[in-house]
N, C-alpha and C positions, 0 to 999 in steps of 0.2 A: 658752150662748154660750162661745166660746173666751176664756180668760183672757189678759189683756195685762199684763205685769209693770210697765209704766210708767204704768198708770192709778193715780190717787190712792188708790182703794179698795184695790188690791192692795198698794201701798206702805205704806199705813197698817197693814194686817194684818202685813206683814213687820216694821214698827217694833214692833208689839205683841209679836211673837215675840222680838225682840231684848230688849225690856224684861223679858220673863219670864226670859230667861237672865240678865239684869242683876240681877233680884231674887234669883235663886238664887246670886248671886256667881260666875257662870260666865263673866263677861267681865272681862278685864284688859288693861292696856296694858304692853307689854314691849319692851325693846331686845334683839333676838335676831338670830341669823343665819338668814336665810330665803331661799328661792328668789326670785330677782329678775330681771325681764326689762328690761334697759336700753332696748331698742327700743320696748317697750310702756310703759315708764316706771312699772311697778307690780310689787309683790310678788305671789307666787303661793302657793297652798296646796299641801301635799304631794300631795293627791289630784288636783290639776290637772296636775302634772308626771308623774303616773303614768298619765295617759290614754294609750291606744294611739297609737303614733307619736311620742310626746314623747321617749322615749329612742331615740337613733339611734347607730349605729356610726360613729365618726369617727376619722381618723388625725391625731394631734397630735404635736408635738415633745415628747418626754419627756427629762428630765435627771436624772442621779444627781449631785447636788452634793456638793462636799467642804467640810465645815465645819471650820475649823482650831481645834483645842483650844488655849486660851490657855496652860495649864500642863500639858504631857503627864505630868508626875510625879503629877498628880492622878488619872490613869487607872491601872487595875490591870494595866498591861502593861509588860514589860521591853523597851524599844525605844531606838533611837538616832534622833535627828532629830525632825521634826514629826509630829504625829498629827492625822488627819482623821476626822471622823464622816461616813459616807455616808448621804445621805437622797435618796429618789427622789420625783419629782413629775411628774404629767402636765400640770401648769399652771405652767410656769416664771414666768408673769407674777405669781404670788403670792409669789415668793421675796423681793422687796423688803420684803414685809410679814412675813417670818419673825421670830418672837421666841422660839421654843423648838424643841427636838427631843424627840420622845416615844419612849420605849422600853417594852417589856414587861418587867416586873420579873423574871419567871420564864423569859424567853427567854435562850438561851445566845448570847453574842456572842464574836467572835474578832477578833484583830488580824492583818491580812494585810499583809505587806511586798511591794511590787511597784513598777512604774513607771507613771507617768501616760501614757496612750496619746497625749495631745495635746502635752504639754511634755517627755515622756520623763524627767522628774525622778523620782528615787527617792522613794517615799512609803510611809507607814504608814496604813492605813485600817481603820476598824472597821465591821462589819456583822454581821448574824445568821449564826450558824454554818450553819444549814440553807439559807441563800441564797448561800453562797460559789460553789457549782457553777453557780448561775443567773447570777450577775453576772460570773463569771470563765470564761465560755464563749467560743467562737469565737476571739478574739485571744489568749487566755491559755493557759498550761499550768503545772501544779503542779510544784514541785521539792521534794526531800526535806530540803534544808538551806538555810539562809539564805545560806550561802557560794556556793551554786549560782547565785545571782542575778547574780554578777559576769560570767557568760558573756553577759549581755544587752548589745547595742549598739543605739543609736538607729537606727531604720530596719529592724530585724529584723521579720519577718512575725509572729512569735509573741513574746508577752511572758511571762516567768516570774513566778510568784508563790509565796510561802511563807506557810503558815498557822501563826501563832504562838500566843500565849497565848489562853486562854479565860476568860470570866467570865459572870456573870449580869447581867441588865439592871439590877437594883437597885444593882449596883456602879458603874454609870455615872451614876446619878441625882445631880444637883448639879454635874456637870462644866460649866464655863463655856467658851464658844467665841466666836471673833471674829464680829462681824456679817458676814454674807455679802456683802450689798450695802449699803454704809453711806451711803445718801442722807439719812437723817434718823433721829432717835431717837423712841421713843414719847413723847408729850407728858406722860404721867404714869407714875411708877414705872419709869423707864427702867433704874434700877439692878437691877431684878429680871428684866430681859430677857436673852435669849441664854444659856440654860442647858438642861441635859437634865432632863426631867421624866418621871414614870411615867404610863402609860395602859393600861387594860385592853382597849382596842380594837385594839391593835397585833397584827398577825399575821405569819406567815412564809410566806404564800401567794405573795406577789410582792414586788417592790421590794427593800429592804435590811433590813427589820426595824426601821428607824429612821424615824420619820415626821416629815417637814418640817411644822412647825406654824405656821400663820398664823391667829391667832384672829379676824381680821376677815373671813375668807372661808371658814370651815368651822364647822359646828355642833359637831362633836366637838372640833375644835381650840379653839373658844371655851370649851367646858366644862372640858376638861382643863387649859387654861391658867389659867382662873379658879380652879380647885381648887388649883393650884400657886402661885398668887399672881403669875403672869407676866402682864404687861400686853399688851394688843393694840396693834398699830401704828396708833395714832390721832394725828393732828396737828390743830392748830387752824387754822381757816379765818379769813377776814377778819372774821367776826363772833365770833371766839373760840369757835366751836362745834367740838367734837371730831368729826373726819371721817376715814374711811379714805383710803388713798393712791389709790384709784380712785373717780372721781365717779359720780353717778347715771346718766350717759350711757355709762359703761363706759370712760372715758379716764383715763390716768394724770394725777395732779395735778402741779403745778409742782415739788414736792419731789423727784419722781423725774426729775431733770434730763435724763438721757440719753434718756428716752422720754416726756417731758411732752407731753400733748395727744394721744398715740397711743392708739387703742382696744386693749384687751387681747385682743379677738377680731377677726380680720379680717372676720368676717361682719357686724360693726356698721358698717363703712364703706358709703358710698353707692356706686352704680354708677360705675365708672371711677375710684374714689378709692382702691381697695385697694392697699396697698403690696406690693412684691414679697416682702418678708420680714415675717413677723409679729413681734410683740414677743417671743413665745416663742422664736423663732429668734434674734433679736437678743440677748436675754438669755443664751441658751445660748452664743452666739459669745463674748460678753463673759466668761462663766465659763471657757470654754476658754482664752482669752488670758491670764487671770489665775490659771491653775492652780487653778481652783475647780470644774472639771467633771471627774468621773471617767468618765462615759459620757453621750453624747447620741444619741438615735435616735428614729425614728418609732415610735409606739405606737398600735395600734388598740384603742379601748375604747368603751363605751356612755356617751353623755353626754346629759343632759336638755336639751330645747329648749322654747321657749315655744310653746304651742298657738295663740296669736294671731298671732305674727310669724314662726314657723319659725326663729327665731334662737336661738343658745345662751343659756342663762340663766347667771347668776352666783349664788353663795351670798354674800349681802351683809348687813351689819348694818342692820336696819330698826327703826324705832320704830313698832310696829303694835299693833292691837287683836286679841286672841286669844280664842277660846272654849275653855274648859277641858274639852275632850273627854276628857282623861285621867281626870277625876273621875268620868265616867260610863262608862268603858270596860267595867267588869264588867257593868253594867246592859245595855249595848248587846249584849254577848256573850250574856247570859241571854235577852234578848228575841229575838235572832236565832235561838236554838235552837227558838223556837216557830213560826218561819216555814217554810212548805212550799216548799223550793227545788227547782226543776227545772233541772238535776240537783242532787241533794242534795250532791254533792261540791263544787259551787261555793259553796254556803252554808257548809259546814263547812271547806272548804279556802280557796279564793281570798278569799272575803268574810270568813269567820271569822278567818283569819289576819291579814287587814288590820285588823279590829276589835281583835284582841288586841295589835297593835303600833301602834295609832292614836296620832298626835301631836295636840297642841293645834292647833286650826284657826285659821290666819292669816286673819282676816276682812277686813283692810284692803286696799284697792286704790287706787292713786294714779291714778285715771282721772277723766274729766269726766262721762261718761254712765253712770248706774246709780243704785241706791238709796243715798242718803247714810246713813252711820251716825248714828243720832239721839242723839248724846251731845254735850252742851255742857259746856265746862270753863273754869275760870278760867286766867289766864295762868300762874300758879304751879303749876297742876295739883292743888291741894289740895281743890278743890270741883268737883263735876260733877253733872249731871242727865241721866238717860236718858228721853227723851220716848216715851210709849207710844201716843199718838193725836193726831189733828189737833186735837181739842178740848183736849187737854192742852197742845199747843203754843200754841193760841190764848190759853189762860188765862195761860201763862207770858209770852207777848208782851204781854198786858195789864199784867202786873206790871212788865215792863221799860219800857213806855211811861209808867206812873205814876212810875217811878223816874228818868225822863228819859234812859234809855239809847237809846230809839228815839222818833222823832217821831210815828209812827202804827203801828197794828197791821195788818200785812200780811194777816191772816186775819179782818179785821173783818166781811167779808161772809159768812163761813162760818157756817152755822146748825147747831149741835150737835144731834144727834138726827134731823136730816133726811137720810135715806139716799138721796135721789134723785140721779140722775146729774148733774142740773143743779147741785145744790148742790156736789157733789164736783168738778165741772168748774171751779169757781171757784178751786180749790186746785192749786198746782204745788209738789211737794215736792222738786224736783230741786236739784242743787248750786248753780246760779246764783241760786236764790231763797233757799234756807235758809241759805246761807253769809252772807247779808246780815243775818240775824236775830241780834240780840244779846240774851241773856237775863240775868237778875240772879240771883246766888247768894244763899244764905241769909244770908251776911254782908254782902251789898250790893255785891259785886264783879261786874264784867261777865263774862259767859261767852260764848265763841264756839264754834261747832260744830267738832268735830274734822274735819279736812279730808278724811279718807278716805271712800271709798265702800265698799260691801259687795262681797264676792266674789259674782259672778253665780250661782255654784252655791248660795249661800244663797237667792237668789231662787227657783231651780227647786226646791230642797228644801222651800220654804214653800208650794208650790202646793196641797197638800191642804186648807189652811186659807184661804190668801189668795184662791184662786179663788172662795170663798164670802163673802169679806169678813168672815171670822170674826175676833174674837168680836163684831163690831159688828152683823152680820146673820147669819141662817141658823144660829143656835146649835144647832138640832135636827140639822142635817146632820152636825155634828161630835160633839156631846155625846150624841146618841141613836144613834150608829153608823150613820146613814143613808148617809153618803158616806165615812166614815172609821172604821176603816182600809179601804183599798182591798181589794176581793176578790182582785184580781191585777194585776200589772204585767208588762210584757214589754219587754226591751231587750237590747242586746248585752252580752256578758260583760264588756266594757270598763267598763260602768257600775258594776261593783263598786267602782271607784275614783271614780265620779262620782255619777250621780243616785241609784242604789240606796243609796249611802253617805250622801249629804246628807239624803235623805228619812228614813233610819233614824236618823241622828244627831240631827236636830232633833226628831223625834217622841219619841225616847228621852229627851232632855234636858228637853223642855218638858212632855210629857204622860206620860212613862214608859210608853208603849204603842208597839206596832209601827205603822208607817205603811201596811203592806201585809201581807196574810195569805199570799199565794202569789206566787212569782216564776218566770217563764219566762225563763231567760237564753239568748238566742239565740246560736247558733254563727255561723260565717262561711260565706259562699258562695264556694267555690273552683272552679277549673276542673275538668274531668272527670278530670284526672290528679292532683288534690289540690294543685295549685299555686295560690298567691294570684294573682288576676286583676290584670293591670297592662297599661297601654298599652305599656310597654317590651317586654314579652314577647308582646304582641299576642294574648293569650289571653282578653281580656275579652268579655263577652256584653252586647249592648245590651238592657236590660230592656224598653224601650218597643217596640223592634222585635220582641222575643220575644212580648210580650203581644199585639201587633198581629197577628202571624202565627199564633200557636198558641192565643190566647185566655187570659184571666186564670184561668179555672177549671181548665183542663188544667195550666197552669203551677203554680198553687197546689196542686192535688191531687198533682202530681208531687213538689213540694218537701216537702210535709207527709208524704206516705207513704214517701218515699225515705229520709228520715233524721229522727230525733228533732229537734225545733226547737233543742235545746241542743247538738246535735252539728254539726260542720262538714259541709256538703253539697258533694259532688262533682257540680257542675252539668253535666248532659249533655243537650243538645237531643234526642238520640235517646230519652232517657227520657220526655220530654214526648210525643213521637210515640207511644211505646208506651202511655202512659197514655190518650191519645186513642183508640187502637185497642182496647186490651184492656178498659179500664173504661168510658169514655164511649161507645165504639162498641158494646160489649156491652149496656150499659144502654139505649142508643138503639134497638138492634135488638130488645130485649125489648119496649120500648114500641111500636115499629112493628108488631111481631107482634100485640100486643094490640089496637092501634087498627085494624089491617087487618080482623081478624075481628069486632071490636066494631062497626065501621061496617057490615059485611055483615049482622050480626044485630041491628042497632039496639040494642045493649046500652047502657043509660044509668044503670045501677044503680038503676032505679026498682022493680025486683023486690024482693020480701021477701028479707031476709037468710037464706041457707040456713044452718040451725043447724050448728054444728061437727060434732056427732055424725052428721049426715046427709051429710057430705062424705066423699069417698074418702080413704084413708089418705095419699096423696101430698099432698093439700091440708092435712091436719092436720099432716103432717110439716113442710111449708114454713112454715106459720103458727107452728108451735112454734119452728122455727129463727129466724124473723123476730122473735118476741118475746124469744127468748134474745139475739138481736142487739141489740135495744133496750136490754136490761139492760147488755150489754157496752159499747155505745157511750155510754150515759148515764154509766156508771161511768168510762169513759176521759175523757170531757169533764170530768166532775166532778173527776177526778184530774189534769187538765191534761196528758193524754196523747193529743193529737190524732193522732199517728202511728198508735198502736194502734187508735184509732177508725176512721181512714181505711182501714187495712189490713183490719180486720174487715168493714167495709162492702164493700170491693172483693172480698174473698173470697166473701162471700155472693152478690153480684151475678154474679160470673163462674162460680164453682163450684156454688153451690146453686141459684140462680134460673135462670140461663141454661143451663148445661151439664147440669143435672139436671132441675129442675122443668119448665121450658118445653119442653125436648126430649122428656121423657117424656109430656108432656100435649098435644102438638101435635094429635093426632087428636081430642081432646076438643073442640077449638074448631071443627072443621069437620065432625064427624059430627053427624047430626041425630036419632039414634035415642033420645037421652036428654036432653031439654031441661033437666031439673033438674041433671044432672051438668055440662052446658055452663055454666049460670048459676053454679054453684059454682066452676068453673074461672075464669070471668071475674071473679067477686068476689074470689077468692083472689089472682089475678095483679094486679088493680087495687090491692088492699090492700098487696101487696108493693111495687109501684111507688110508690104514694103515701107509704108509710112510708120508703122509701129516699130520696125527695125531702126529707122532713122531717129525717131523720138526717144527710143529706149537706149540707144547706143551709149550715151554718157554714163548710164548706170550699169548696164550689162554689156560691156564691149565685146566679149568673145561670142556669146550666144547670138547677139544681134548681127555681128559681122558674118557669122555662118549662115544665118537666116537670109540676110541680104544677098550673099554670094549664091546660095542655093536658088533663090528666086531669079537672080540675074543670069544664072547659068542657062536656064531654059529660055528666058525672054530676050537676053542681050539688049535690054532697054538702056542700060547705062554702060559707059566706058570706064567707070570708076572701079578700081580693084579692091576697094574696101568701103564699108559703110562709113568709116571715119574720114574718107576722102570725099564723100558725097556732100552736097549742100544740105543744110538743115531745111526741113519743109517750111514753106510759107503758105498760110491758109488762103484759100480762094473764097473771097467773101460772097461771090455770086452763087456758090454752091450751098452756102449755109441757108437753110430754110427753117426759121425758128418756129413757125406755125406747125410745120411737119414734125419737128422734134417734140413740140408740146403734145401733139396728138399721139405720137408713139409713146411718149412718156406716160400719158394717161392710160394708154392700152396696157403698158407694163404694170402700172399700179393696180389697175382693176384685176389683171391676171394674177398678180401676186396675192391680192386679198382672196380671190376665189380659190387659188391653189392652196392657200393657207387653211381655208375652211375645209377643203377636201382632205388635207392631211389630218386636221383635227378630227374629222369624222371617219378617217381611214377609208376614204373613197378613192380608188385608183383613178388616175387621169384617163386611162383607157376606157373607163366606164362612162359613157355619155350621160349627161343630165339634161333636164328639160329647159330650165329657165334661170336667168339672172335678172334681178331688178336693181337699178341704180338711180337713186334720187339725184337730180341735177340742180346745182346751186344757181346756175345762170345759163343764159342762151349759148354762150361760147362753149361751155362744158358740154352741153347737149349736142352742139354741132360737131365738136371734136369726137365725142363718143360715137355718134352716128357714122363718122368718117372711118373709124377703126373698128366698127362693130363686127364685121365678118372675121377680122383678124383675131379679135378677142374670143369669139365663139369657137374658132378653130383651135386656139391655144389651150383653152380650158375645157374643150370638148363638151360644150353646152349648145343646145339647139336655138334658144331665143335669148335676146337681150331687150328688156323693156325699160325705158326711161320713164321715171315717175317724177312728179313735181314735189317740191319740198313740203308743200302744205297738205300732202296726202295723209290719210289716216292709217296707212298700212304699217309704216315704220314709226315707232315711238322712241324718241331720243331722250336721254337724261344727261345731265352735266354736273360735275363736281370739281372743286378746286384741286390743283396739284400743289400741295403744301411744300414739296421739295423745291419748287422753283419760286413760288410766291414768297415763302418765308424769308430768304436772303434779300429779296428786293423790297418787300413791304411788310417787314416783321410786325410793326406796331399796328398795322391796319389789317392784319391777316384775318381776324375774326369778322370784321366788317365786310371784307371782300368775300369771304365764304358765305356770309349771310346774303349778300347781294346775288351771288351766283345761284344760290338755291332757289331764288324767285324767278329765274329766267324762264320764259316760255319757249315753246318749240321754235317760234319765229325768231326769237333772240339768239337761240342756239344756232339756227341756220345762218343768221347774220354774221356771227363771229367766225363761222366756218367759211363763209363767202368772202369776208373782208380780211380774214387772217389775224385780226386783232380787235380789241375793244378799248375805247378811250372814254374816260370819265373822271369825276372827282369824288373822293371819299374823305370826309372830315376836312375839306378844304384843300386837299392835296391832289395833284394830277396823278392819275393812275392809268397805266397802259398794260393790258393783258394780251398776250398772244396765245396761239394754240398750244404752246408748250406749258402754259400756266393753267390749263384746264384738262380734264379727262372726260371725253364724250363717249357715251356708250349707247348702243341701240338694242332694244329688247328683241329677243328672238320671237318669231311667230310660228305657230304649229306647222311642221313640215318644211320649215325653212331654217337656214343658218344665216346669221348676220354678223358682219365685221365692218369696222371703220378705222381709218387712219388718215391723219392730216386733212381732215375735212371731206374725205371721200368715203362713202358708205356703199356696200354691196350686200344684197340678200340673195342666197342661193337655194333654189328648190332642190331638195335632196330625195324626193320620192322617185322611185324607179319603176317604170312600166316594163312589161315583157319585151316590147320592141326595143327599148333602151338596153335591157339586159342582154338580149341576143346580139345587139351591135357591140356591146362591151366584150362579149365572149369572142366575137369575130376579131376584134382588135387584139385580144390576147393571143389568139391563134396566129395572127400575122407576126406578132412579136416573137413567139416561140419558133416559128419557121425561119424567120430572118436570122435569129441567133444560130439555128442549126446550119443554115447556109454558110455562115461565117466559120463555124466550127469545122465544117467539112471541107473548107477551102475553096468554095465556089467563087468564081469571079463575079463582080457586081453586075455584069451583063449577061450571065448564064441564065437561060430559061430552064425551068425544072418541071418535073411531074411529081405530084403529091399523092401518096397513098395514106388513108386515114382509117383508124378504128376508134370509135368513141361512143359515148352514151347518146341516147336519143336527144337529150337536151342540147348537147354540143352539136350534134349532127344537124338539128333543126336550125340552130344559130348559124352554122356554116352555110347551109343551103339558102337561107334567106339573105346572106351577104356574100354569096360566092363570087360575084364579079369583083367586088371590092377586094376580097382576099387575093384573088388571082392576079389582079393588077398590081397589088402591093408586093407580092412575093415573086412576080414574074413566072407564074405557074401556067403552063399550057393546059393542064387538066388537074382536077381534084377528084379522086376516086375513093369511095368508101368500100372497104373490104377487110376481112379478118387478117390480122398480122400476128406474127409469132412473138415470143417473149424477148427475142434479141433486138427488136426494134425499139426506137426511142420512145420513152413514156414521159408525159408531162401531166401536171394536175392543173385543170382550169375550172374555177369555181370549186367550192368545197366538195370533196369526195367524188368528183367527176374527172376521171382520167381520160387522156387521149394518147393513142399511139400513132406514130406517123413515120413514113419513110420517104426520103427525098432522093430523086435520081435526076441527073443532068440530062437534058434533052439534046441530042446531037443535032 
């Protein structure tokens, strides 16, 4: 059954997990700066705001503020007039809360004399030396002497500036400055505010090298201020509680009189309430008017947003419960190294780096609906209890009733030990119930529940245990590894900051084990051009429409075989169409071929199994390939590599089964002269089709189930009612014959090269040719070629195959470097390698072809070149075409004698007649009579090959006679027509 996080059993298990963390002293309450969503009214954890889409590019008003030094003589600069420290911020709304300026002690700072662009007053400003050119661009120009500044007049388009004295940041520490916006003072230790302090997080990448520090609205700010003894800008509210200048709704408090009640972000306003100018703009205008702004401009940057509300978050001081993730950081990294990540780079990179830099987990949420944190505390916070179960809470309630803190026990009807749903339905652990429960402390004080709820990500990270109501039920599921750790999980790569993380964190801290053994981290589905799909671009694909039109199996097969699950997929509908045609169409045609002849011959697999040794070599080869495929696919699935599995299956179906086995064995299914051979062919093809259905079912469940059922309907071989109930195939090692596979692979490679030459020269395969020559690199290759010689000749329609030695003078080879592969590997040695390769003799070329690689030293460095690093060509010889690939060379004689030409015409006639048989609806076993009218050339070709033609088309007779215009006409050979008429012989 699906687990439901609001059920009492689930919530009880989550409470137990929290209690385990509490027992390990991994829970604490702290007042810290945390991500906070004013519109959601709750704090957020770091992994929540790192979810995809939470950080968004926004354009905000940024300001470089001028902080006036109280005593310029305190600074290490020789100047006249006032001195200002420049600090940049993208959140001007935090400036009323400024209590310090932070510098880098080792950073170099300079004093620049210039004019304020808004007030035109002469001024001395301090900023990092490396950022002068950045801040003084556009409107400003440098001068060589301070006296040159006198040339400036207000209204000039360009403002001069002079760079004066230089110092290190440590020389600025301790300088006091005037409060920038003096609405109020910190309620405590105000005398320590408004000074320059050191911080190691300061950089010169942007800004001014001086950081505006508001301890109430930044984690780094809070830490560096605390270390320096600088107070945060906290004031006392009506209850004398210290609070920041911005309330929990995101509005300025009354102390900030000019902007009281205004939201610090315009996004927080309701519809039609948004003011024309944000507080950032209004504060910046105020700074300009008061000569406190050096520069104000729009700045585009990435800013975090709440995943619940889509509104910007604030960094805000919160009193929250935290999990000490940092105490288990090393353990989490150690355990992560034992997980099999797909791809590995996500585990070591994105997830691994996240673990190495993990912060303590902010568990508290100020919400109403969720799992309450099960901690009860006294008002003074000195005593507390963490509840671990409903029974535990019932017992504590009983003590509270006895002490007079509650009139009755709200859990009185709950029966400890009764795990029935009826019993647990009596209990509601949600906030509105448990907040009314008052417990008693060890010293007799009342304790009330901490008001916060838990981060919902803790709920989801608890599912391995809470779904089983562990440890209250199903202990064997967890403690005996029956359901935990999970064998594998799959989710988007974004979950490295979400579910992957929370699962791993809870499991590491509570059990010191991994929560999952294998992870498939899914990539994104993009459009065919690699762009993210969006309504705005109009490049989205409706998944339901796609599934309806093309089917789930073709869609799934395309997606899995086109890209690894963890890679981004460029989704193209044409790719699904191609999968339908090439894979599913080919497999369906192979099954249709089988079923057509099986129905004719009443084959139902009731015959005794033909022993492997009694089957022809082609059967033994395809069964060997099939069992090798089982090993490959099994290994791929076991290694979470479905793409490799799908591609291997697809290659077998298209290239080995259909293009090779079925095509070579066609006549075995309709010839009647050897029944045993025909049965072997049926049994072999049936086994291949059934096994493909079993291997492919995880990817294409519907099609393969139908294929399996259709096969089994005739044979009754299996009592399983679905392919998904059948056992996964196990390869039979004794059937695998690697030598035979190598021989057939060699035959296929030779045929591919020859057919490629035919295509290049536009020589139809039905046109016989006289001879192929193949240089052999070694004895094994020669033996293998001799073994499959007749098969090759039949496939490429050539009369002879001659094997020639590598040292012959017939074929002349040349070699050159492949710079595309050599460059990335041996860039600095590329010229030397090219020079070496150009000197290689035919024998050296043959050696790298035979060995597959060359090893040597160039300029003292070991160099290894393989066949991909060189390009080997063979020069054509008159009357022949030559081709080579991966160390294999073939030469094809393309001269055509009259005898070869006539045989080619005869084959064309067979092809045309066979097509007409099909078009006229003849059964495959029907005998026919053929009437022909043709040219003398075609007639002669037919007469010289009449027996061959008759046997192929099942013709009892071939008669030459005049035919009328209504009879079928075909063109064979240029400008030679043939008319023919077919009739069924009764």
